[in-house]
C-alpha angles and dihedrals in degrees: 000000000000121000124234139205116191127193096220102183119174121012087235088076086077091068104024127090101229137135094266095056092045087054089055092050091049094052090048090057093049101047121088110258106269124226087220140340126239108195125195105198131187089229099068112070123164142167096248132008120299134180124196106238105173121126093225113024119202124240105250118211093201098172139063140213097047129119120284090246090069092053092052093060114114123190102190098186113153121244128230117231086178092057092046089057090046090054090050091050093050094050090072114184093021123100105235120193115211109217113195091180100057113112128195116280124213091264084071109030099038088063100033093051085066098039095042107018093172091063089221099131116087112246133191135166136233114207129230114245098226095201097060131084127238095266090058092053091048090054093046092049094051088067090064092065095109090062088071090063091045093061097257118143109217107202127183116202122195137087130272089218115030120159112147093179089073097036114134116175095196093056111124093199132029124254110273092238092052092051093046095050093046090051091048093051091046091053092049089049092050091050094043095242096152101150095063089052097056095075092047092168089070095057094093141265094313090060091058091057096038094049112029089160124021103229099092093044099047096069086066089056091059092052094047091050088061096055112117125213114284096008116145123244123216128188125206133165083033099168132118115216112196102303100347127083116210093190111143127193130212116192124190138030118309 
């Protein structure tokens, strides 16, 4: 099974017809049908490692200030307690907390509602340990490699560039620093230079603006950790809007 990183952007992408949502729809049609989906989202940070283990996770509307129509969206995909236990088994040496109450946040359902609109593929989430650095997350993710051979789609959902403080919806062109950082990271991904990306805060002044906090960047680290030698990399939705990069990454043969 390939692995996927999606730049999810605004929750409104769940209900708007735009190029980004159409990009998610297209990749959903191309991918082999997964047995289940394990999503690492920017919007589940914890102290420790948690896995959603409920049989029927709720749709979480983890935002405010958006139209009523967005709050009415439901994504009733089943969970997979079996896969939750499998993830805990694979993360040997790490204490994994199973959380049967955890629902699906918008980092998961806003994208998956486009990719799999029938909500018939089991979905669960793996949290981001907020106290650990990039290299720790990379090493943890590598232990999930067997899931690819078991038909599980591992999906990271965040944004390579994500700075809401500078967000301007009416900007015709992105900030120079946002475009530069997005291109720099894309070049490193294409060349397989993962190690230099883990300590993103050392990548220069653009990085400090592009990633003021790490939670939207770290899901990318999980996806890169699962790349196998010689596997192709494909970018899509590779636009930067103001201070948010929507660049998405597909790794593996489709």
